[in-house]
C-alpha positions as CSV (number, residue, x, y, z in Angstrom):
1,M,-23.2,22.5,46.5
2,L,-19.6,23.5,47.3
3,F,-19.9,21.8,50.7
4,L,-21.2,18.6,49.3
5,L,-18.4,18.6,46.7
6,W,-15.9,19.0,49.6
7,D,-17.3,16.0,51.5
8,T,-17.0,13.9,48.3
9,V,-13.4,15.1,47.7
10,S,-12.5,14.4,51.4
11,E,-13.7,10.8,51.2
12,K,-11.8,10.2,48.0
13,H,-8.8,11.9,49.5
14,A,-8.9,9.5,52.5
15,R,-9.1,6.5,50.2
16,L,-6.1,7.7,48.2
17,F,-4.1,8.2,51.5
18,R,-4.9,4.6,52.5
19,K,-3.8,3.3,49.0
20,F,-0.6,5.4,49.2
21,R,0.3,4.0,52.6
22,Q,-0.2,0.4,51.4
23,T,2.1,1.2,48.4
24,L,4.7,2.8,50.6
25,R,4.8,-0.3,52.9
26,K,5.7,-2.5,49.8
27,Q,8.6,-0.2,48.6
28,K,12.0,-1.5,49.6
29,N,13.6,1.9,49.0
30,V,11.5,3.8,51.5
31,S,13.2,4.1,54.9
32,R,11.4,2.6,57.9
33,K,11.8,5.9,59.8
34,H,10.1,8.0,57.1
35,L,7.3,5.5,56.8
36,K,6.6,5.6,60.5
37,L,6.6,9.4,60.5
38,W,4.2,9.4,57.6
39,E,1.9,6.9,59.3
40,K,2.0,8.9,62.5
41,D,0.6,11.9,60.6
42,N,-2.1,9.8,58.9
43,S,-3.3,7.8,61.9
44,I,-6.7,9.5,61.7
45,M,-8.2,9.0,58.3
46,Q,-11.7,10.4,58.9
47,E,-10.6,13.9,57.9
48,P,-7.5,14.3,55.5
49,T,-7.5,18.0,56.0
50,E,-5.8,17.4,59.4
51,T,-3.0,15.7,57.6
52,I,-2.5,18.5,55.1
53,L,-2.5,21.1,57.9
54,R,0.2,19.2,59.8
55,F,2.3,19.0,56.7
56,F,2.2,22.8,56.1
57,R,2.6,23.4,59.8
58,R,6.0,21.8,59.7
59,L,7.1,24.4,57.1
60,I,6.6,27.2,59.6
61,P,9.6,28.0,61.9
62,E,8.9,27.0,65.5
63,R,9.6,30.4,67.0
64,L,7.3,32.1,64.5
65,F,4.6,29.5,65.0
66,I,4.6,30.1,68.8
67,I,3.8,33.8,68.3
68,F,0.9,33.2,65.9
69,Q,-0.3,29.9,67.4
70,P,-3.5,31.1,69.0
71,Y,-4.6,32.9,65.8
72,Y,-3.7,29.8,63.7
73,H,-5.9,27.5,65.9
74,K,-8.8,30.0,66.1
75,I,-9.0,30.7,62.4
76,L,-8.9,27.0,61.5
77,S,-11.6,26.3,64.1
78,G,-13.9,28.8,62.4
79,F,-13.1,27.5,59.0
80,A,-13.8,23.9,60.0
81,S,-17.2,24.9,61.4
82,M,-18.0,26.8,58.2
83,L,-16.9,24.0,56.0
84,Y,-19.3,21.5,57.7
85,R,-22.1,24.1,58.1
86,R,-21.9,24.3,61.9
87,P,-23.6,20.9,62.5
88,S,-23.9,21.5,66.3
89,K,-26.8,23.9,65.6
90,N,-28.9,20.8,64.9
91,L,-27.8,18.9,68.0
92,I,-28.0,19.1,71.8
93,V,-24.3,19.0,72.7
94,I,-23.1,18.0,76.1
95,G,-19.4,18.7,76.9
96,V,-17.8,16.7,79.7
97,T,-14.5,17.9,81.1
98,G,-12.4,17.4,84.2
99,T,-9.2,15.5,85.1
100,N,-10.4,12.0,85.8
101,G,-13.7,10.2,85.0
102,K,-14.5,12.1,81.7
103,S,-14.6,9.0,79.5
104,T,-16.6,7.0,81.9
105,T,-19.1,9.8,82.4
106,V,-19.4,10.2,78.6
107,E,-20.1,6.5,78.3
108,F,-22.6,6.6,81.2
109,L,-24.5,9.5,79.8
110,S,-24.5,8.1,76.2
111,E,-26.1,4.8,77.5
112,I,-28.7,6.7,79.5
113,L,-29.8,8.8,76.5
114,T,-29.8,5.7,74.3
115,E,-32.0,3.9,76.8
116,A,-34.3,7.0,76.8
117,G,-34.9,6.4,73.1
118,Y,-32.6,9.1,71.6
119,R,-30.1,8.7,68.8
120,V,-26.7,9.6,70.4
121,A,-23.2,10.3,69.1
122,S,-20.2,10.5,71.4
123,T,-16.5,11.0,71.4
124,S,-14.0,10.0,74.2
125,S,-10.6,8.6,74.7
126,I,-12.2,5.2,74.4
127,R,-14.1,5.4,71.1
128,F,-16.2,7.4,68.7
129,R,-19.9,6.4,68.3
130,I,-22.6,7.5,66.0
131,H,-25.9,5.8,67.0
132,D,-25.2,2.0,66.5
133,R,-21.8,2.5,64.8
134,E,-18.6,2.8,66.6
135,K,-14.8,3.0,66.1
136,T,-12.1,2.6,68.7
137,N,-10.1,5.7,69.3
138,T,-6.5,4.7,68.3
139,A,-5.3,8.3,67.7
140,K,-3.6,8.9,71.1
141,M,-5.7,12.0,71.1
142,T,-8.8,12.2,73.3
143,M,-10.4,15.2,71.5
144,P,-10.2,15.0,67.7
145,G,-8.8,17.7,65.5
146,R,-11.1,20.6,64.5
147,F,-11.9,19.3,61.1
148,T,-12.3,15.7,62.3
149,L,-14.6,16.8,65.1
150,Q,-16.8,19.0,62.9
151,K,-17.1,16.3,60.3
152,F,-18.0,13.8,63.1
153,L,-20.8,16.1,64.2
154,R,-22.0,16.5,60.6
155,S,-22.1,12.7,60.2
156,A,-24.1,12.5,63.5
157,V,-26.7,14.9,62.1
158,R,-26.9,12.9,58.9
159,A,-27.4,9.7,60.9
160,G,-30.4,11.3,62.6
161,C,-28.7,11.9,66.0
162,T,-30.3,14.4,68.4
163,H,-27.7,14.4,71.1
164,A,-23.8,14.5,71.1
165,V,-21.8,13.8,74.2
166,L,-18.2,15.1,73.8
167,E,-15.2,14.6,76.0
168,V,-13.5,18.0,76.2
169,T,-9.8,18.3,77.2
170,S,-7.7,21.2,78.3
171,Q,-5.3,20.6,75.4
172,G,-8.2,20.6,73.0
173,I,-9.5,23.9,74.5
174,R,-6.0,25.5,74.1
175,Q,-6.2,24.6,70.4
176,F,-9.8,25.9,70.0
177,R,-11.2,22.5,69.1
178,H,-14.2,23.3,71.3
179,A,-14.8,26.6,69.6
180,N,-17.6,27.0,67.1
181,I,-19.6,24.2,68.8
182,D,-22.9,25.1,70.3
183,F,-22.7,23.4,73.7
184,T,-26.0,23.2,75.6
185,I,-24.6,21.6,78.8
186,A,-21.1,21.6,80.4
187,V,-20.3,18.9,83.0
188,I,-17.3,18.9,85.3
189,T,-16.1,15.7,87.0
190,N,-13.2,17.0,89.1
191,I,-10.0,18.9,88.8
192,T,-6.6,17.8,90.2
193,P,-3.1,18.7,88.9
194,E,-2.4,17.5,85.4
195,H,-0.6,18.8,82.3
196,I,1.2,21.4,84.5
197,E,4.3,21.6,82.2
198,S,2.1,22.2,79.2
199,H,-0.1,24.9,80.8
200,G,2.5,26.5,83.0
201,S,0.6,26.2,86.3
202,F,-2.4,24.5,87.9
203,E,-4.3,27.8,87.7
204,E,-3.8,28.0,84.0
205,Y,-4.9,24.3,83.6
206,R,-8.1,25.0,85.6
207,K,-8.6,28.2,83.6
208,A,-8.5,26.2,80.3
209,K,-11.2,23.8,81.7
210,A,-13.4,26.8,82.6
211,E,-13.5,28.0,79.1
212,L,-15.9,25.3,78.1
213,F,-18.4,26.6,80.7
214,A,-18.2,30.1,79.2
215,L,-19.8,28.6,76.1
216,A,-22.6,26.5,77.7
217,P,-25.7,28.1,79.3
218,I,-26.3,25.1,81.6
219,H,-23.6,24.0,84.1
220,V,-23.4,20.7,86.0
221,L,-21.0,20.9,88.9
222,N,-19.5,18.4,91.4
223,K,-20.2,19.6,95.0
224,D,-17.8,17.0,96.4
225,D,-14.8,18.7,94.7
226,K,-15.2,21.9,96.8
227,E,-12.3,24.0,95.4
228,T,-13.4,23.3,91.9
229,Y,-17.1,23.9,92.8
230,D,-16.4,27.2,94.4
231,H,-14.3,28.3,91.4
232,F,-16.8,27.3,88.8
233,L,-19.7,29.0,90.7
234,R,-18.1,32.3,89.6
235,I,-18.8,31.6,85.9
236,P,-22.1,33.1,84.7
237,A,-24.7,30.5,83.8
238,D,-28.4,30.4,82.9
239,E,-28.9,27.3,85.0
240,R,-26.7,25.4,87.5
241,H,-27.3,21.9,88.6
242,V,-25.2,20.3,91.4
243,Y,-24.5,16.7,92.2
244,S,-22.9,14.8,95.0
245,V,-22.1,11.1,95.6
246,L,-24.1,11.4,98.8
247,D,-27.2,11.9,96.7
248,I,-26.9,8.7,94.7
249,P,-30.2,6.8,94.6
250,K,-30.3,3.9,97.0
251,K,-31.9,1.7,94.3
252,L,-29.0,2.3,91.9
253,H,-26.8,-0.8,91.8
254,L,-23.7,-0.3,89.7
255,K,-21.9,-3.4,88.4
256,I,-18.7,-1.4,87.9
257,P,-16.5,-1.2,91.0
258,G,-14.9,1.9,92.5
259,E,-16.4,4.5,94.8
260,F,-15.3,7.2,92.2
261,N,-17.6,5.6,89.6
262,K,-20.5,6.6,91.8
263,E,-19.4,10.2,91.3
264,N,-19.3,9.6,87.5
265,A,-22.7,8.0,87.6
266,M,-24.2,11.0,89.5
267,A,-22.6,13.4,87.0
268,A,-24.3,11.5,84.1
269,L,-27.6,11.1,86.0
270,T,-27.7,14.8,86.8
271,A,-27.1,15.8,83.2
272,A,-29.8,13.4,82.1
273,R,-32.2,15.0,84.5
274,V,-31.5,18.4,82.9
275,L,-32.4,16.8,79.6
276,G,-35.7,15.5,81.0
277,V,-34.8,11.9,81.4
278,D,-36.6,10.1,84.3
279,D,-34.3,8.7,87.0
280,K,-35.8,5.3,86.5
281,V,-34.6,5.2,82.9
282,S,-31.2,6.5,84.0
283,M,-30.8,3.9,86.8
284,R,-32.0,1.1,84.4
285,A,-29.3,2.1,81.9
286,L,-26.5,2.4,84.5
287,S,-27.4,-0.9,86.1
288,Q,-27.1,-2.7,82.7
289,I,-23.5,-1.5,82.1
290,T,-21.1,-4.3,83.1
291,Y,-17.8,-2.6,82.2
292,I,-16.2,0.4,80.5
293,P,-13.3,-0.6,78.2
294,G,-10.0,-0.2,80.1
295,R,-11.6,1.6,83.0
296,L,-11.3,-0.6,86.1
297,E,-12.0,-3.5,83.7
298,I,-11.8,-6.8,85.5
299,I,-10.3,-9.4,83.2
300,Q,-10.3,-12.2,85.7
301,E,-11.8,-12.7,89.2
302,E,-10.7,-16.2,90.1
303,P,-8.4,-17.7,91.4
304,F,-6.7,-14.3,91.5
305,G,-7.9,-11.0,90.1
306,V,-6.5,-9.1,87.1
307,V,-7.6,-5.5,86.6
308,V,-6.7,-3.1,83.8
309,D,-7.2,0.6,84.2
310,Y,-6.3,3.9,82.4
311,A,-5.2,5.6,85.7
312,H,-2.4,8.0,84.7
313,T,-2.7,10.7,87.3
314,P,-1.8,10.4,91.0
315,D,-5.4,11.0,92.1
316,A,-6.7,8.3,89.8
317,L,-4.0,5.8,90.6
318,E,-4.6,6.1,94.4
319,K,-8.4,5.7,93.9
320,V,-7.8,2.5,91.8
321,Y,-5.5,1.0,94.4
322,E,-7.9,2.0,97.2
323,S,-10.7,0.1,95.4
324,F,-8.9,-3.2,95.9
325,D,-6.6,-2.6,98.9
326,V,-9.0,-4.1,101.4
327,G,-6.4,-5.9,103.4
328,T,-7.5,-9.4,102.5
329,H,-5.1,-10.0,99.6
330,K,-1.8,-9.0,98.1
331,L,-1.7,-6.3,95.4
332,I,0.7,-6.9,92.5
333,C,1.0,-3.7,90.5
334,V,2.3,-3.0,87.0
335,L,2.9,0.7,86.2
336,G,5.2,3.2,84.5
337,S,4.9,6.9,83.5
338,T,4.7,8.8,80.3
339,G,7.9,10.1,78.7
340,G,8.7,12.9,76.4
341,G,8.9,15.5,79.2
342,R,5.1,15.1,79.9
343,D,4.3,15.9,83.5
344,T,7.5,14.7,85.0
345,W,6.3,15.8,88.5
346,K,3.9,12.8,88.5
347,R,6.5,10.1,88.3
348,P,7.7,10.1,92.0
349,E,4.1,10.6,93.0
350,H,3.2,7.4,91.2
351,G,6.0,5.7,92.9
352,R,5.0,6.9,96.3
353,I,1.4,5.8,95.9
354,A,2.3,2.4,94.5
355,A,4.8,1.7,97.3
356,E,2.1,2.7,99.8
357,H,-0.6,0.3,98.5
358,C,1.2,-2.5,96.6
359,N,3.1,-5.5,97.8
360,S,4.9,-6.1,94.6
361,I,5.7,-3.6,91.8
362,F,6.8,-4.1,88.3
363,L,8.0,-0.9,86.7
364,T,7.8,-0.8,82.9
365,D,7.3,1.2,79.8
366,E,4.2,3.4,79.3
367,D,4.6,5.5,76.2
368,S,8.3,6.6,76.6
369,Y,8.4,8.5,73.3
370,D,11.9,9.9,72.8
371,E,12.9,9.9,76.4
372,P,15.2,7.1,77.8
373,L,13.0,4.6,79.6
374,D,15.6,4.1,82.4
375,H,15.4,7.8,83.2
376,I,11.6,7.7,83.5
377,L,11.6,4.6,85.7
378,K,14.3,6.1,88.0
379,D,12.0,9.1,88.6
380,V,9.2,6.7,89.5
381,E,11.5,4.7,91.8
382,R,12.5,7.8,93.7
383,G,9.0,8.1,95.0
384,F,9.1,4.7,96.7
385,Y,11.2,6.1,99.6
386,K,8.5,8.7,100.3
387,A,5.9,6.1,101.2
388,P,5.4,5.9,105.0
389,S,4.4,2.3,104.8
390,L,7.9,1.2,103.8
391,Q,8.9,1.5,107.5
392,T,6.5,-1.4,108.4
393,K,6.5,-3.5,105.2
394,K,8.9,-5.0,102.8
395,L,8.4,-4.0,99.2
396,H,9.4,-6.2,96.2
397,Y,9.9,-4.4,92.9
398,E,11.5,-5.1,89.6
399,K,12.2,-2.9,86.5
400,I,11.3,-4.7,83.3
401,S,11.5,-2.5,80.1
402,D,9.3,-4.8,78.0
403,R,5.7,-4.2,79.1
404,K,4.4,-7.6,77.9
405,K,7.1,-9.3,79.9
406,A,6.4,-7.2,83.0
407,I,2.7,-8.1,82.8
408,E,3.6,-11.8,82.3
409,K,5.9,-11.8,85.3
410,A,3.3,-10.1,87.4
411,I,0.6,-12.6,86.5
412,M,2.9,-15.6,86.8
413,S,3.8,-14.5,90.3
414,A,0.2,-14.2,91.5
415,Q,-1.2,-16.6,94.0
416,K,-4.8,-17.5,95.0
417,G,-6.6,-14.4,96.3
418,D,-4.0,-11.9,95.0
419,V,-5.0,-9.0,92.7
420,V,-2.8,-7.9,89.7
421,I,-3.5,-4.2,88.8
422,I,-2.2,-2.9,85.5
423,T,-2.4,0.8,85.0
424,G,-1.6,3.6,82.6
425,K,-2.8,2.3,79.2
426,G,-6.4,1.1,79.8
427,S,-8.0,0.3,76.4
428,E,-5.3,1.9,74.3
429,S,-4.2,-0.2,71.4
430,V,-0.7,1.3,70.8
431,M,2.5,2.1,72.6
432,M,4.4,5.2,71.7
433,G,8.2,5.0,71.1
434,P,11.0,7.0,69.6
435,D,10.4,9.1,66.4
436,G,6.6,8.6,66.7
437,T,6.8,4.8,66.5
438,R,3.4,3.3,67.2
439,I,3.8,-0.3,68.5
440,P,0.6,-2.4,68.6
441,H,-0.2,-3.2,72.2
442,D,-3.4,-3.7,74.2
443,D,-2.9,-4.5,77.9
444,R,-6.2,-6.5,78.0
445,E,-5.3,-8.7,75.1
446,V,-1.8,-9.3,76.5
447,V,-3.4,-10.3,79.8
448,R,-5.9,-12.7,78.2
449,T,-3.1,-14.4,76.2
450,I,-1.0,-14.9,79.3
451,L,-3.9,-16.1,81.4
452,A,-4.8,-18.7,78.8
453,Q,-1.2,-19.9,78.7
454,R,-1.0,-20.1,82.5
455,K,-4.3,-22.0,82.7
456,K,-2.9,-24.4,80.1
457,N,0.3,-25.0,82.1
458,H,-1.1,-24.9,85.7
459,G,-4.8,-25.4,85.5
460,N,-7.3,-23.3,87.4
461,G,-7.9,-23.0,91.2
462,K,-10.5,-21.3,93.2
463,G,-10.2,-17.9,94.9
464,G,-11.9,-14.6,94.7
465,L,-11.6,-10.9,93.9
466,S,-13.0,-8.5,96.5
467,H,-13.2,-4.8,96.1
468,T,-15.0,-1.7,97.3
469,A,-18.2,-0.9,95.4
């Protein structure tokens, strides 16, 4: 009875928050800065407890919080699970982790299980889905907070779902968001350097990923990522299942480009096999997927190509460029790098990779947060001079702070047969600025608007987009 009462109170609380936000927006005496800070804290309305906790967290001195942080997160994780009656006990939960390809693998596996006739819930950096209902993830947080995630799983149980596919991040693991969830299967895509400043080292980052596998009895490992494979073999498991892109069924025809998506497909197909799904069902489901939002999403193919992708790590960026750098057309690239002191080591690497593959580069904003944008772009620019190809080719690049204008200039400069590749944001619907400012922005919508204007002004020609499968 107490838990049912809490759910009712939570829903009413969320409605009150929405009303209060609307009232605040109408008040002339409320400063814009304070309103933005308030809205930042209330960007996820599914579970108002998260908002309350963030408020009280701010009252704790930072030095004191650092000492007690692990206990704080662990206790709240247990309380959240208890509050929603540990819903994962009534589900088969599959956790997908890794550096790149997590969201795509979650989407692939969810579609396979749905095709197999199961009711499926899933969470990823793209969206939250419970059977036939879905909501875009606008939180700038791949893995929801502890209370939000537990409530999501309880809602999945109420909707009659039998399976839940969750994208699990290293940051989420550090904050025990994965704890008190009964994982049946843990899937790894790959591990490359990421979040090094946050974790302290690559070894600590990999160690965080491995904690998911300590909770799941069944492990699905990528044999093609040898170092990660060897490391995760040391973790005890009841069952291990291994996949490789070399084992992809010959009859599987993916509509989504990119060699790396074959790896993601094999990860999903292998996990589905563990769950008893026939390969024919899996292949049918995978072959029906035409695109994943913001993941190598082709917005236009003719007369020149325009592609939007989430790539925000050096490894992912290089693989995206390699998918279209086939030597028959010019690559026009729009990119930046995250601010706020996040993984600053990546910036010159992004620059080096872009200079190696692209003919024209437009450097621009990509969630600068409180860091001066010019400082971020200079770090990216430094990497240009490390590209060996600059000795044999001339690189054109511009720095344009306004992301919409950068995309517009890139598209307007494209000629027949060229490919414009816009990376870093994918399907995200906001840009992050100073003081937690959330600026509405979707690369895909910006592209569509600009293409419509260009077509109106210049008409449409013929050409083609070629890429590696």
